[in-house]
C-alpha positions in Angstrom: 67.7 102.4 77.4 71.0 101.0 76.1 72.4 102.7 73.0 75.3 101.8 70.7 77.5 104.8 70.0 80.6 105.0 67.8 80.5 101.2 67.5 80.5 100.5 71.2 77.7 99.0 73.2 77.2 99.2 77.0 77.8 96.1 79.1 75.5 95.8 82.1 76.1 93.1 84.7 73.0 90.8 85.1 72.7 91.9 88.8 72.7 95.6 87.9 69.6 97.6 86.9 69.1 100.4 84.5 65.8 102.3 84.8 63.7 102.3 81.6 63.9 106.1 81.5 67.7 106.2 81.9 70.1 106.2 79.0 73.4 104.3 79.0 75.3 105.1 75.8 78.5 103.7 74.2 81.6 102.2 75.9 80.1 101.8 79.4 80.5 99.0 81.9 78.0 98.8 84.8 79.1 96.5 87.7 77.1 94.0 89.8 74.5 95.5 92.0 74.8 99.0 90.4 71.7 101.0 89.8 71.2 103.7 87.2 68.0 105.4 88.2 65.3 107.3 86.2 66.4 110.1 83.9 70.1 109.5 84.4 72.3 109.8 81.4 75.6 107.8 81.3 77.3 108.6 78.0 80.7 107.8 76.5 82.0 110.3 74.1 85.4 108.9 72.8 86.2 107.7 76.3 85.1 104.8 78.5 83.0 104.6 81.6 83.3 102.0 84.4 80.8 101.9 87.2 81.7 99.8 90.2 79.8 97.3 92.3 76.8 98.6 94.3 77.2 102.1 93.0 74.0 104.2 92.6 73.6 106.9 89.9 70.5 108.8 91.1 67.8 110.5 89.1 68.8 113.0 86.4 72.5 112.7 87.0 74.9 113.0 84.1 78.0 110.9 83.8 80.1 111.7 80.6 83.5 110.4 79.4 85.4 112.2 76.8 88.6 111.7 74.8 91.5 111.5 77.1 89.2 111.6 80.2 87.7 108.2 80.9 85.3 108.0 83.9 86.1 105.4 86.6 83.6 105.2 89.4 84.5 102.8 92.2 82.3 100.6 94.3 79.8 101.7 96.9 79.6 105.2 95.4 76.5 107.5 95.5 76.2 109.9 92.5 73.3 112.2 93.7 70.4 113.6 91.7 71.4 116.2 89.1 75.1 115.6 89.8 77.5 116.1 86.8 80.5 113.8 86.6 82.5 114.6 83.5 85.8 112.8 82.8 86.5 112.2 86.5 87.9 109.3 88.5 86.1 108.5 91.8 87.4 106.1 94.4 85.4 103.6 96.4 82.8 104.8 99.0 82.6 108.4 97.7 79.5 110.5 98.2 78.8 113.0 95.3 75.7 114.9 96.5 72.8 116.5 94.7 73.9 119.1 92.1 77.7 118.5 92.6 79.9 118.9 89.5 83.2 117.1 88.8 85.1 118.2 85.7 87.6 116.4 83.4 90.9 115.4 84.9 89.6 115.5 88.4 90.0 112.7 90.9 88.2 112.1 94.1 89.9 109.8 96.7 88.3 106.9 98.5 85.7 107.9 101.1 85.6 111.6 100.1 82.5 113.7 100.1 81.5 116.3 97.5 78.5 117.9 99.1 75.4 119.7 97.6 76.3 121.9 94.7 80.0 121.7 95.3 82.5 121.8 92.4 85.7 119.8 91.8 87.4 121.8 89.0 89.5 120.4 86.1 92.7 118.6 87.0 92.0 118.8 90.7 92.8 116.0 93.1 90.9 115.3 96.3 92.7 113.2 98.9 90.9 110.2 100.4 88.4 111.3 103.1 88.4 115.0 101.9 85.2 117.0 102.2 84.1 119.8 99.8 81.4 121.7 101.8 78.1 122.6 100.4 78.6 125.0 97.5 82.4 125.2 97.9 84.9 124.8 95.1 87.9 122.4 95.0 90.5 123.9 92.7 94.0 122.7 92.4 95.2 122.0 95.9 92.6 124.3 97.6 89.1 124.0 98.8 87.5 127.5 98.9 84.1 129.1 99.5 82.3 130.5 96.5 82.8 134.1 97.7 86.6 133.7 97.0 86.1 134.1 93.3 89.4 135.9 92.6 91.4 133.3 94.4 89.5 130.5 92.7 90.1 132.1 89.3 93.8 132.7 90.0 94.2 128.9 90.5 91.7 127.8 87.9 93.3 129.8 85.1 96.4 127.7 85.4 94.4 124.5 85.2 93.5 125.1 81.6 89.8 124.4 81.5 89.3 125.1 77.8 92.2 122.9 76.8 91.3 120.1 79.2 87.6 120.1 78.4 87.5 121.1 74.7 91.0 120.8 73.4 91.2 124.6 72.5 93.1 127.6 73.7 91.4 130.3 75.8 91.1 132.7 72.8 88.9 130.3 70.8 85.6 132.1 70.1 82.3 130.6 71.4 81.1 130.4 67.8 84.1 128.3 66.8 83.8 126.2 69.9 80.1 125.4 69.3 80.8 124.7 65.6 83.3 122.0 66.7 81.0 120.7 69.4 78.0 120.5 67.0 80.2 118.5 64.5 81.4 116.2 67.3 78.0 115.5 68.7 76.6 115.0 65.2 78.0 111.4 65.6 74.8 110.6 67.6 72.8 110.6 64.4 74.3 107.1 63.8 73.4 105.8 67.3 71.3 102.6 67.6 69.1 101.5 70.5 70.2 98.0 71.5 67.7 97.6 74.4 64.9 99.7 75.7 
């Protein structure tokens, strides 16, 4: 389904394919030969999304752009089932495995691999060819196993997750954050299906 959001409609190359149960919403460009499979959601929230040639977004993946954090996905990229790509830039030939999560401001260099359930934290850069092992966390300049929580948190705290993702300081209450998010996402009430 293609949906107009905030006055922007998706552009899908004639050689691309969007599954009838996938949703492509707003300022999204889908390149030639790209495939957006069943249940995937590709949604632009005050940012743009560009999906390259022959890139596949697998079932139930989420790709989300946000203000200040466009999504650029290169060519020949695999976004695995249940992966979460939020405000990230991904080079050509990257493998993002099942359940992997990439957060705003992150970038993944050409040919890198983010393996099953791995995480690339906000404002983290992976060099071309880098590998984040199954379940590991890329944070800042480091790639660490999940049992190194204290080390991960020490680095992550300085990367400003709340400011990067939500535009708030760390002391903002959850109630206030959700009030703002509810107001922001209320804009979807005005969405219009342009093709189903």
